[in-house]
N, C-alpha and C positions, 0 to 999 in steps of 0.2 A: 803326767804321772809315769813313774818308772815301772816298767813291766816286772812282774814278780819273778820271772825266770832270768831276766837279763843279768849276766855276769855272776850268777850264783854257782856255776859249775865251770870246770876247766879241764882241758885235755892235758895230762901231765906225763904221759908216756906214749911212745910210738915204737912199733916193732914190725919187722917184715922178714920174710924169707927172700932168697933170690927169686927173680922172675925168669921163667924158662918156658920151653915148649914140651918138656918131659921131666918132671921133678924127680921121678924115680922113687917116690914114697907116697904114703897114703895122705888123704886130705886131713885126717886126724893129726898125723904127725906134723904136717904143715901148720895147722892151726896152733898146735902146742908150741912149736918153735917161735912163731910170731908173738904169741901171748907171753911166753917167757921173756922174750926180748923186750917187749913193751913194758912189762912189770919191772924188769931190771932197769930199763931206761928211766922209769919214774922214781927209782930209788925205793921201791916198795918190795914186799915179799909176796909170793904166790898165796900164802895163807891170808893175806889181807883182802883178797878178792871175795866179794860177797854178792856180786851181780854180774850177769852176762847178757849181752844183747847181740843178735845177729840177723841175718836175712832168712826169710822163709825157705829160700832155695839152698841154704847151706846144709850140707849133709852130715854135720857134726853136732849131735845132740848136746845140749847144754850140760846135762848130767854126766855125759862121757868126758867132756872137756873138764868139768869140775873135779871129777874123780881122778883124772890123770894129772891134774896139777896139785893134787893133794889138798883140795879145798875142804874147809871145815863146815861152813854154813852158807848155803846159797839162798839168799833172801829175795832176789829179784832176777827174773829172766823173761825175755820177750823176743819175738821175731817179727820182722817187717816183710810184707809181701811186695809183689810187683817188680821183681828183679832189681835192676840198677836203680829204680826209683827209691830203693831203700838206702842208698849210700849214706845219706846224712841223717836219716830218721833214727838210727841207733844213738846218735849224739843227743837228739831230742829226748828219747826214752831214758837215756842215762842221766841227763840233766834233770829231768822230772823226778827220777828216783832219788838222786842224792839231795835235791832241793827239798823234797818231801820227807827226808829222813828214812826212806824205805831201805836204802843201801848206802854204803860208804865208799866203796871202790868198785866201779862197774867197768868191765872190759867189753869193748865192742870188737867183733872179729868177723873175718870172711876168709875162707880157705877154699881153693878150687883147683882141680886138675882139669881145667876147661879146654885144654888142648889134647892132652894125652889120653884122657878117659872118655870124654864126651865133647861135643862141639855145639855151641848155641847157634851157630850160623846155619845149621842144617834145617831142612824143611820141617815144619811143625805139623804134627798130627794130633787132633783133639783126642782126649781119652775116650774109650769106648762107652763108658757109663755117662749118660747125659746129666748135665747139671746147669745151673744158671750161668756159670762161667763158660762152660764149653759150648753152650748154645750160641753165645756171641760169635764164636769162631765160624759158625755156619754162614755168616755174612761175608766172609773173606776167603777162608782157606779153599773152598770148592772152586773159587774163581782164579786160583793161581797165586793168591797173596798168602804164601805159606812160610815166608822167612822174615826175620827182622829187617833185612835190607829192602825187601819188597814193600813192607809196611811203611818204612820211612821214605821210600822213594815217592810214594803218593804225595806226602806232605811237601817233600823237597821240590817236586815238579810244580806244585801249586804255588809255592813261594817264588820260584823262578818266573812263573807266569804273571804273578801279581806285581813283582817289584823289579823285574829285569835282571835278577841275579843269574850268573853263569856258572858253568862247571869250573871255570878258572877261579871264581870267587870261593867256591868250596875248597878248591885246591890250595888256596892261600892259607886256609886254616891248617890243612895237613902239613904244608911246608913249614909253617911256624912251629907246630908241635914237634915235628921231626928235627928241626934245627935245635930246639931246646933239649930234646932227648939226646942229641949227638954229643952234648957236653955233660951228660948225667951218667956216671959210671954204673948206676943201678938199672939203667934203662936197657931194654932188649935191643933197641936201635941206637945204642951208644956208638958214636963215631960213624953214624950212617944217616946223614941228612939227605934230603931229596930236593930236587928242583921242581919248579912249576911244570917244566917240560916233561919231567919224569912222571909227575902226577897225570898230566894229560895223555901220556902214552900208556898208562896202566889200563888194563882191560876193564870192560864194563862188567859189573856184577848185576845190577838192575838199573837201567837208565832212570835218573841221571847220576847214579852212584857208580864210581869207579872203584877198583880194588883199593886204591890209596885214600879213599874216603871212608873206608871201613876200619874199625878198630881191630886190634889183635885178638887172638884167642890165646890165653896164657895159663900157665900153672903157677901157683904161688899163694901166699897168705899175707894178710896185714892185720894188725891189732892196735887198738887205742885204749888208753886207760883214762877214765874220767872220775873225778872226785870233787868235793866241795871247793869252791874258790878259796875259802879261808885256809883250808888245809894245804891247798896247792902251793901257796906262797912259801911254805916251809920245806918243799920237796926239792929234788935234784936240779930241775931245769926251770927256766922261765915258763910260767904257765901260759897256755893259749886259752883265754877266757871264751866261753860260749856266750857271745854277746846276744845272739839270736839263733833260733832254730825253728823250722816249721815244716809241715807237710801240706799237701794240697791235691785235690781232685775236684773237677767241676765241668760243667758245660758238655753234657752228653759224653762223659768220659768212658772210654773203653781202653783195653789193654793194648796199646800201640796201633789200634785200628779205629781211632775216633774220627771216622770219615763222614759222620752225619752232622758234624758241627757246621755252623755258618761259615767259620773260618778254620780250615783244618791245619793251617800252618802257623797259627797264632800262639801255640803253647799256652792255652788258658790255665792249665794247672800250675805252670811255672809263674805265670803272672800273679796268681793268687798267693803263691809262696813268697814272691818278691814283696808284695804288699804287706804281708805279715812280718817279714824280716825287717823291713825298714821301720814299720810301726813299733816293733819290739825293741829294736836297737836304738831308735832315735837318730839313725844315720840316713844318708842318701847316697846316690851313686858317686857323688863327688868326694865322699869320705873313704872310698875303697881304693887301695893302692894296687892290688893285683887280684886276679880271679882264677879259680880252678873250675872250668866249665866242662860239664860232662860231654865227652866227645866220642860216644860210641859210633856216631856217624857225623862227619864234618858239617853237613848242612844245618843241623840243629844248633850249632854254636851261634849262628847269625841271629836267629830270633831270640836266643837267650840274652845276647847283648842288648837287644831292644827292650825286652820285658823288664830288665833290671835298670833301664833308664840311661845306659851308657851312650845310646844314640836313639834316634827316632824310629818309628815303625817303618820298615822297609829300608832303613839306612845301614843295616848290619854289613852289607856288602861294601859300602863306602868306608865304614869304620875300619874294616879289615884291609881294604885296598890301600888306605893311608898308613898302614904299618903300625896301627895302634896296639895290636895284640902281640907284637914282637918285644923282646927284651929291649928296654930303652924307649918303648912306645908309651902312649898315654895310659894303657891298661894292659900290662903284660899278662898273657893268658897261658895257663898250663905250663908253668916254668919247669916242671919235671919231665915234660914231654907228653903228658896226658895218656889216654888209653890208646891213642894212635901211635905214640912213640915210646912210652915207658912200659906199660903193661895194662892188661884189662883184668883188674881184680874187682870188678863190679863197682868201681869208683872209690873204694875205700883207700886205695893208694893216693888218690887225689886229696882226701881229707888229711892224710899224713903229710903231704906236701904243704898244705895250708898251715899245719902246725909248724913245720920247719920255717916257713916264711915268717911267721910270728916270732919264732925264736931267733931268727936271724942266722940260721944255719943251712939254708938251702944252697945247693950247688949253684943255681942261677938266682942268687939272692937279689930281690928288688930292694933298693935303698928306701929307708924310712917307712917300713911297713907298720901300720897301726891296725888296719882292718883288712881281712881277707874274706872274699866271698867264695864259697865252694858249693857246687850244685850236684844234684843227682840226676838219674836217668830222665830223659825227656820223651814225650809221647806216651808215658805211663803215669799213673798216680805217683807223685814225686815228693822230693824234700830238698832242703838246702840249709845252709848255716852261714853265719858270719862269725869268724874267730878273730879275737882281738888281743892286742898286747895289754898286759896288766898295768 
């Protein structure tokens, strides 16, 4: 039986600002620039937009966005929590809205001055007013686990212990992403590849994470336009069908500190998402030509390869060692450079790259792309999608 959401909506426009370390303008202006570019790319008018979806962490209220684009009627708006875990969830929200007839043209956006105005990599302090959410942090922050790198380091070290992965295996992910970024003019690290030796020489952040295992902190914005698949066929570009989209959280889930699970390195939430995506799409790992895997920290790319069935449990290191994630490999990963190489816009720039791969317009285009997997943040309640050629 065909899933009711499969291929009912499509991404028809993408837009972005430049990616920098100091944008020199407000996050509202960044968002508006990306949205205008995405709507123009779709061949639509700003007045056509009647839905907006973003992240809970975005500081641009939907009504401010809508007023500044001259919107007429805003019929749908939603926000997704859990940081980068939201990267693909706006696609799901938009697809649900247009499939149900709630909205006709939904824009998903994320804008951030995450380098020049604030930095996610700094130590986290729980808010002073207790809540169910902040109470969870009392089990980690007082013991020195106060940064995203520290939280991920726990799972990375366990993965190394269980499967014999090494720092060099994590480094191979970083080297591949930086190699792809080096040929992408929009990437911050354009023409700046790294070697495995450079990765190994980079300083420790929290063992076993080195500096070059950690994604960038970036200023910039990205926007996507979603509408009904039927309408998409008459628009400016080849549509990227939303073949499947899903969210997931399970198995004693906490926000990047799920240390009470039986297996803290297994990415249970992403496994749940993978099961949903394959069931919804009717596809399997053999049907995916390229993948955009959330790479806020390189170690989490390996178990993502495993939960989506590209290799067996514990075999992610071998899959990467064999060159499979490189251009020309069995599954090219992060062809734009990822968040390690292009920019960290909370993963939405990865969704835009998935659209380009479907269109056949990516700088590092993979031949014969029919289906692209794109994932969101790992270690948190998460999301993912499969975008497909019409």
